[in-house]
N, C-alpha and C positions, 0 to 999 in steps of 0.2 A: 278538098278546098274549103269546105265548111269548117272542118276541124282546124285547119291552118288559120282561118279568120278568127275563130273563137279563141284559140290560143294566143294569137297576136293581141287581140283586144283585152283579154284577161291579163296578158303580160304588161300592157300599157297601164292598166289599173294598179297592178302591184308595183310597177316601176315608178308610178307617181308617189307612192308611199315611200319607197326607197329614196327617191330624189328629195322628198321633203325632209326626211330625217337626216339624210346626208347633207342637205343644205344647212341645216342647223349646226352640224359639225364644222362646215366650211366657214360660217359666220364667226363662230368662236375662234377658229384657227386664224382667220384673217385679222380678227380684232385683238387676239391675245397670244397667238402662237401656241395654243394649248389644244390637244385633242381631248375632248370631254367624253370620257367613257361612262360618265353618269347620265348622259343625255337621255337614254331610254327610261331611266328611273324617274327623271324629272317629268318626262312625257307621260309616264304611267300614272304618277300622282295626279297630274293635271286631268287625265282621262277619268280617273276615279272620282275626282271632284265633279266633273261633268255628269258622271253616272249618278252621284248622289243628288245633284241639282235636278236632273231629269226625273229621278224617282220621286223627289219631293214635290215638284211642280208640274211634271208632265210635259214640260216644254223643252224640245231639243235645243233650240237656238239659245235659250237662256243658259243651258248647260254648256253649250259651245263657247259662248262668251266668257263664262266663268272659268272654263279650262284655259283659255288663252291668257286671261288675267292671272290665273294661278301660275301658269308656266312662266310668265314674265316676272312675277314676284319671286318665284323660286330661283330663277336665274340670277336676279339681282342679289338676293340674299346669299346664294352660293358664292358669288364673286366677292361680296363685301365681307362676309364672315369667315370664309374658308380660303378661297384662292388668293386673296390679297396677302394673307399671312405667309404664303409660299413663294412670294416674288423672288426672294434671294436664296431659295433652297435648291436650285438646279432644275434640270429638265425632268428628272425622274420623279420627284416628289409630287407634282400635279397628277401624273399618271396613276401613281399608287393611291393618292387621295380620292381621285374620281372613281377608281375601281372600288374602293372601300365605300364611298358614298352610294354607288350603285347597289351594293349588297344591303346596306343599311336601309335605304329607301324601299327596296323590294320587301324586306322583312317588315318594315313599318306598314306597308300596304297590306301585307298578309294579316298582320295583327288587327288592323282597323276594319278592313273589308272582308277578311277571311281569304283562304287560298282557293275556295271553290269558284269555278267559272260562273260569272254573272252575265245575263243577257244585256247586250249593249246595242242600241239602235243605229241604223244607218241614217244619213242625212236625208236621203231620198229613197225611192223605190230601188231595190237592189236586184230585181228580177230582169232577165233578158240578156241577150248576147253582150250588149254594151249598155248597161242600165243607166238611169239618171244619176244614181249614186256614183258610178264609175266615171261618168262624164264630169260630175262635180269635182271629184278627186283630181282628175287630170287638169281641169280648168283652173282650179284654185292654186295648184302647185305652180303652174306656168305663170299665173299672175304674181304670186309671191316671189318667184324666181326673178321675174322682170323687175319687181320693186327692189329686191336686194342688189341686183346688178346696177340699177340706176343709183342706188344709195352709195355704193362703193366707187362707182366710176364718175359720177356727175354731181356729187354734192359735197360741200365743205365738211359736213359731218363725217361722211365716209372717208375723206382724205385725212381728217384728224384721227379717226379710229385706226387707220392703217399706220399713220405716223406713230401713234402711241404704242402700237404693237411692235413695229420694227425698230424704232429708235426712240424709246421713251425718254431718255435723258435729253436728247436734242429737242424732241417735241415739247417737253416741259419748259426748256429755255425759251422756246418760241411762243409760249403762252398757252399751249394746249393743256387742258386739265386731264392728265393721263388717267387718273383714277376714275373719273367720270366716264371717259371713253371706254374703259374696260368694262365698267358696269353696264353701260348701254349695249355693248357687244354681247355680254352674257344674257341680258334681258331680252334682246331681240332674238337671239338664237334659241333661248328656252321657249319663247312664244311660238316660234316656227316649229320647234320640236313638239310642243303641245298640239299644234295643228296636225303634225304627222301622226301623233298618237291617236287623235280622234279619227283619222282616216284608216288607221291600221287595226284597231282593236275589234271593231264589229266582226262577227255577231256576238262574241263573248270576250269578256275582260277578266283577267286573272293576273297575279303578280309577275309571271314570267312571259306574258303575252307578247312583249316587244323584243325579247332576246334574239330570236332568229331574224326579225326585221332589222335590228341594229347591226347584226353581222352583215347582212346584205347592203344596208345603207352605208356602212363603213367601207365595204368593198366598192360600192359605187363612187364614193367620195375619193378614194385612193385611185381608182381606175381613171376617173375624169380629171384628177388633179386636185389635191386637197386645198389648194389656194384658189381654185377656179369655180365659181358658181355655175357658169354655163357648162363646163365640163362635168360637174357633178350631176346636173340635171340630165345631160345626155347619157352619162354613165348609168344613172338610175333607171331611165327608160330602157336603155339597151340591155342592162342586166335583167330587168323584169321580163322583157320579151324572151331573152335567151333562156332564162330559167323556166319560163312557161313552156317553151319547146322541149326542154329536158324533161320536165314533169309529164308532159303529154305524150311524148314519143318514146321516152326511155323508162321513166319511173320517178315518182315523187321522192323516193328514198335517196336519190342521187342529187337532189337539188342543192343541198348545202355543199357537197363535195364539188359540184360543178362550179359554184360561186367561188370557192377557194381556188380551184384550178384556173379559172379565168383571171382571178386576181394575181396569182403567181405568174401566169404567162405575161400579163401586162407589165408587171414589175420587172420581169427579166428583160423585156424589150425596151420599156421606157420607165425607169425607176421613179420619175417624177410625175407619172400619169400621162394619159393620152393628150390631154389639153394643158398640162402643166409646163413650166419652163424650168430648165436647169438653172440653179443658182450657184454662181462662183463664190467661193469663200477664200479669203486670204488667211494663211496659217503661218 
């Protein structure tokens, strides 16, 4: 029973990280209809900035704030300088470009900070069955998720962002500044991704630290419904607990395979995700 409780609480902590990074994917997808495969690299650079600020000042929260600001800035620059130029290039071009950006930013991180693992602190004490650091991760993700849900469901800004994503021509005719809405979407998503990076990288940061986390976050987003923040949060926590059980009772070497198996099973039964909705298209 003690092992079951330990694995469950550990799974909730991991699930919070998957949910946060998955939520950043959902924000961009809802705002721009693009799956951003460069998100872990943007989060990685933000976390390295926090590492540098922490090392220079000794203050964790100053580095935390610097990482969020860096993530927001990187998101805005990515949309303005790169993604906006691909607006008329079809659906495949953004995928290829974000994958290329992922590799470039990881290489840049290795050149600046080296590929060696560096010690990265937790926000709070990480010891115990459900430590203060774990409680902080779960709480902050739930608060951010609630904020994102309110943004898209109950604010004019959220409505304009969705209109700019789904019907940019019509939205522009109605006075919506489509370009600004897309930039805001990328800025917000990259800031949430930076938060996920700060929760995921401790105790060590290195250029590929977020690769496996991104795989699980993408699986959580697809399982929950890539257009559904609530589904992504639920998918992240469920996947975290499920993979914790696999690691504890079967073996850690099967965790990635189990994540992919769960993803395939869900897509076979519900291709649009457990909480998503099928969209009819006229052809």
